[in-house]
C-alpha positions in Angstrom: 88.4 142.5 4.9 91.1 139.9 5.5 90.9 137.5 8.5 94.6 138.1 9.3 97.4 140.5 9.1 101.1 139.7 8.6 103.8 141.5 10.5 107.6 141.3 10.4 109.2 140.9 13.8 112.8 142.1 14.3 114.6 140.1 17.0 117.4 141.2 19.2 119.4 139.8 22.2 117.7 136.8 23.8 114.9 136.8 21.4 117.3 136.5 18.5 119.3 133.8 20.3 116.1 131.8 20.9 115.1 131.8 17.2 118.5 131.8 15.6 117.5 134.4 13.1 117.2 138.2 12.9 113.6 138.4 11.9 110.4 136.3 11.6 107.0 136.9 10.0 103.8 136.0 11.8 100.1 136.3 11.2 97.6 137.8 13.7 93.9 138.6 13.7 93.1 142.2 12.6 93.0 144.7 15.4 95.6 142.7 17.5 97.6 144.8 20.0 101.4 144.7 19.7 101.5 142.7 23.0 100.0 139.8 20.9 103.4 139.5 19.3 105.2 139.1 22.6 102.5 136.7 23.8 103.1 134.5 20.7 106.8 134.5 21.1 106.6 133.6 24.8 104.3 130.8 23.9 106.8 129.4 21.4 109.8 130.1 23.7 108.6 130.0 27.4 112.2 130.4 28.6 111.9 134.1 27.5 109.0 134.7 30.0 111.5 136.5 32.3 111.7 139.3 29.8 107.9 139.9 29.5 107.8 142.8 32.0 110.9 144.6 30.8 110.4 144.4 27.0 109.4 147.6 25.2 107.8 147.8 21.8 108.5 149.5 18.5 106.4 149.6 15.4 107.7 151.0 12.1 110.7 152.7 13.9 108.6 154.4 16.6 108.4 153.4 20.3 104.7 152.5 21.0 102.6 151.5 24.0 101.7 147.8 24.5 98.1 148.5 23.4 99.0 149.9 20.0 97.0 148.1 17.3 98.9 146.3 14.6 98.3 147.0 10.9 99.1 144.6 8.0 102.7 144.9 7.0 104.0 146.5 10.2 107.5 146.0 11.3 107.6 145.2 15.0 110.7 145.4 17.2 110.8 143.8 20.7 113.3 145.8 22.7 114.7 143.7 25.6 116.9 145.1 28.3 120.5 145.4 27.1 123.7 145.7 28.9 126.8 147.5 27.8 130.1 145.9 27.2 
């Protein structure tokens, strides 16, 4: 059993602006919840903390709860609030 899993994180809106790219890859311990992705991003970019409570999660094109366990190779989407225009 591996001591880490790797996920691809698709970035949108403010998250994409903070990183300057559309996606990043990150490693996490096995059995990590999807919220660990957001925790790591907010640690790297504390200015995004204001989005913590309003961000929803998607894994492999499905909306998921924050407690959903990540699997190696998952594609995670952080869905921030968006405004029309």
